C-alpha positions as CSV (number, residue, x, y, z in Angstrom):
1,M,219.6,69.9,40.6
2,Q,219.7,66.1,40.4
3,E,220.0,65.9,44.2
4,H,216.9,68.1,44.6
5,D,214.9,65.8,42.3
6,V,216.0,62.7,44.3
7,D,215.0,64.3,47.6
8,Q,211.6,65.3,46.1
9,K,210.9,61.8,45.0
10,Q,211.9,60.4,48.3
11,K,209.6,62.8,50.1
12,Q,206.7,61.9,47.8
13,G,207.4,58.2,48.4
14,S,207.3,58.5,52.1
15,D,204.1,60.6,51.9
16,Q,202.6,57.8,49.8
17,I,203.6,55.2,52.4
18,W,202.1,57.3,55.2
19,V,198.8,57.7,53.3
20,E,198.6,54.0,52.7
21,A,199.3,53.2,56.3
22,E,196.6,55.7,57.4
23,A,194.2,54.1,54.9
24,A,195.0,50.7,56.2
25,D,194.1,51.8,59.8
26,S,190.9,53.5,58.8
27,P,187.6,52.0,60.0
28,I,186.3,52.4,56.4
29,N,189.0,50.1,55.2
30,D,188.2,47.7,58.0
31,A,184.6,47.6,57.0
32,A,185.6,47.2,53.4
33,A,187.9,44.3,54.4
34,G,185.0,42.6,56.0
35,G,185.6,43.3,59.6
36,D,182.2,44.9,60.3
37,N,180.4,43.2,57.5
38,S,180.2,40.0,59.5
39,L,178.2,42.0,62.2
40,D,175.9,43.5,59.6
41,L,175.3,40.0,58.1
42,D,174.5,38.6,61.6
43,A,172.0,41.5,62.2
44,A,170.5,40.8,58.8
45,D,170.2,37.2,59.6
46,D,168.4,38.0,62.9
47,S,166.0,40.4,61.2
48,S,165.2,37.8,58.6
49,A,164.5,35.2,61.3
50,D,162.2,37.4,63.4
51,P,159.1,37.1,61.1
52,V,159.4,33.3,61.2
53,L,159.6,33.2,65.0
54,K,156.7,35.6,65.2
55,L,154.6,33.6,62.8
56,A,155.3,30.4,64.9
57,Q,154.3,32.3,68.1
58,I,151.1,33.5,66.5
59,R,150.2,30.0,65.3
60,A,150.9,28.6,68.8
61,E,148.6,31.3,70.3
62,A,145.9,30.6,67.7
63,Q,146.1,26.9,68.5
64,D,145.7,27.7,72.2
65,Y,142.7,29.9,71.5
66,L,141.1,27.2,69.4
67,Q,141.6,24.5,72.1
68,N,140.1,26.8,74.7
69,W,137.2,27.6,72.5
70,Q,136.6,23.9,71.8
71,R,136.7,23.1,75.5
72,L,134.3,25.9,76.4
73,Q,131.9,24.8,73.7
74,A,132.0,21.2,75.0
75,E,131.4,22.4,78.5
76,F,128.5,24.5,77.4
77,D,127.0,21.6,75.4
78,N,127.2,19.4,78.5
79,Y,125.6,22.1,80.6
80,R,122.8,22.6,78.1
81,K,122.1,18.9,78.0
82,R,122.2,18.6,81.7
83,T,119.8,21.5,82.3
84,Q,117.4,20.1,79.6
85,R,117.3,16.7,81.4
86,E,116.7,18.4,84.8
87,R,113.9,20.5,83.3
88,E,112.2,17.5,81.7
89,E,112.5,15.6,85.0
90,L,111.1,18.5,86.9
91,L,108.1,18.8,84.5
92,R,107.5,15.0,84.7
93,Y,107.5,14.9,88.5
94,A,106.3,18.4,89.3
95,S,103.2,17.0,91.1
96,E,105.1,14.4,93.1
97,R,105.0,16.4,96.4
98,L,101.3,17.1,96.1
99,V,100.5,13.5,95.2
100,K,102.5,12.2,98.2
101,T,100.6,14.6,100.5
102,L,97.3,13.4,99.1
103,L,98.1,9.7,99.7
104,S,97.0,10.1,103.3
105,V,93.6,11.4,102.1
106,L,93.4,8.4,99.8
107,D,94.2,6.1,102.7
108,N,91.3,7.6,104.7
109,F,88.9,7.1,101.8
110,E,89.8,3.5,101.6
111,R,89.3,3.0,105.3
112,A,85.9,4.8,105.1
113,L,84.8,2.5,102.3
114,T,85.9,-0.6,104.0
115,S,84.1,0.5,107.2
116,A,80.9,1.2,105.2
117,Q,81.0,-2.3,103.8
118,T,81.3,-4.0,107.2
119,H,79.1,-1.6,109.3
120,S,75.7,-0.1,108.6
121,D,76.3,3.0,110.7
122,F,75.4,5.7,108.2
123,Q,76.0,8.5,110.6
124,G,79.5,7.3,111.4
125,F,80.2,7.0,107.7
126,A,79.0,10.5,107.0
127,Q,81.2,11.9,109.8
128,G,84.2,10.0,108.3
129,V,83.6,11.4,104.9
130,E,83.3,14.9,106.3
131,M,86.6,14.5,108.1
132,I,88.3,13.4,104.9
133,F,86.8,16.3,103.0
134,R,88.3,18.8,105.6
135,Q,91.6,17.0,105.4
136,F,91.5,17.2,101.5
137,S,90.6,20.9,101.6
138,D,93.4,21.7,104.0
139,V,95.9,20.0,101.8
140,L,94.8,22.0,98.8
141,A,94.7,25.2,100.8
142,K,98.3,24.7,101.7
143,E,99.1,24.5,98.0
144,G,97.5,27.9,97.5
145,L,94.0,26.9,96.5
146,Q,91.2,29.4,97.4
147,V,87.5,29.4,96.8
148,I,86.2,32.4,94.8
149,E,83.6,34.2,96.9
150,T,80.2,34.6,95.2
151,Q,77.5,35.0,97.8
152,G,76.2,38.6,97.6
153,Q,79.1,39.7,95.4
154,T,78.9,41.9,92.4
155,F,79.4,40.0,89.2
156,D,83.0,40.2,88.0
157,P,83.7,38.6,84.6
158,S,87.4,38.0,85.5
159,L,86.2,35.7,88.4
160,H,82.7,34.6,87.5
161,E,80.8,33.2,84.6
162,A,77.1,34.1,84.3
163,I,75.1,31.2,83.0
164,F,71.6,32.6,84.1
165,R,70.1,36.0,84.5
166,E,67.1,36.6,86.6
167,E,65.1,39.7,87.4
168,S,65.1,40.7,91.0
169,G,63.4,43.6,92.8
170,T,65.5,43.0,95.9
171,Y,69.1,43.1,94.6
172,P,70.8,45.6,92.3
173,E,71.6,44.6,88.8
174,N,74.6,42.3,88.3
175,T,74.4,40.9,91.8
176,I,75.2,37.2,92.1
177,L,72.0,35.5,93.3
178,E,73.2,31.9,93.3
179,E,76.3,29.9,92.8
180,V,75.9,26.9,90.5
181,Q,79.5,25.7,90.6
182,K,82.4,26.8,92.7
183,G,85.3,28.6,91.2
184,Y,88.9,28.5,92.4
185,L,92.1,30.6,92.6
186,L,95.5,29.0,92.7
187,K,97.4,31.7,94.5
188,D,96.5,34.7,92.3
189,K,95.5,32.8,89.2
190,V,91.9,31.9,88.3
191,I,92.0,28.2,87.4
192,R,88.2,27.8,87.3
193,H,85.6,30.6,87.1
194,S,82.5,30.4,89.3
195,M,79.3,29.6,87.5
196,V,76.6,31.8,88.8
197,K,73.1,33.2,88.5
198,V,73.1,37.0,88.2
199,S,70.3,39.6,88.7
200,G,69.4,41.6,85.7
201,E,66.8,42.4,83.1
């Protein structure tokens, strides 16, 4: 009976040792001992560092966007100022080409006046003035200037300005009888209406 009790205790003791050994080899115990906890802590450290890195990246991108915007704004301001200066210069010297063309007409007028002072040839003077008039008219025609036709035309308030009305048994009503002052078109725009006498009651 006593031997049986001793054997039973020895068996229980060996079972206890085996269980403890199994427990010592278990992954759970390794984790509890800190074997895997170091990996978990490293992962936690990485996850806690990610928002900081991401915030730094966002700030860097925002700074880049701000610098790009400031550069574009400066370039646009320079462009706006440059175009403003060019527009002002264009308006200031818009008539330069026409004036340069008319300088030759001015030269001929001066020659005609000088000739009239030294010579008494009225007929030659009249021919010179006529030549200058044709030259002047040609210059303006090249710029798009046209005379508004009036002779025998029906009165058109968009082209003509009636300053007199006169009864006429020969012409229908609103017919232009006489041109008092020439009118002109610059290309398709009326820059001066013709002043005319019109038939009517």
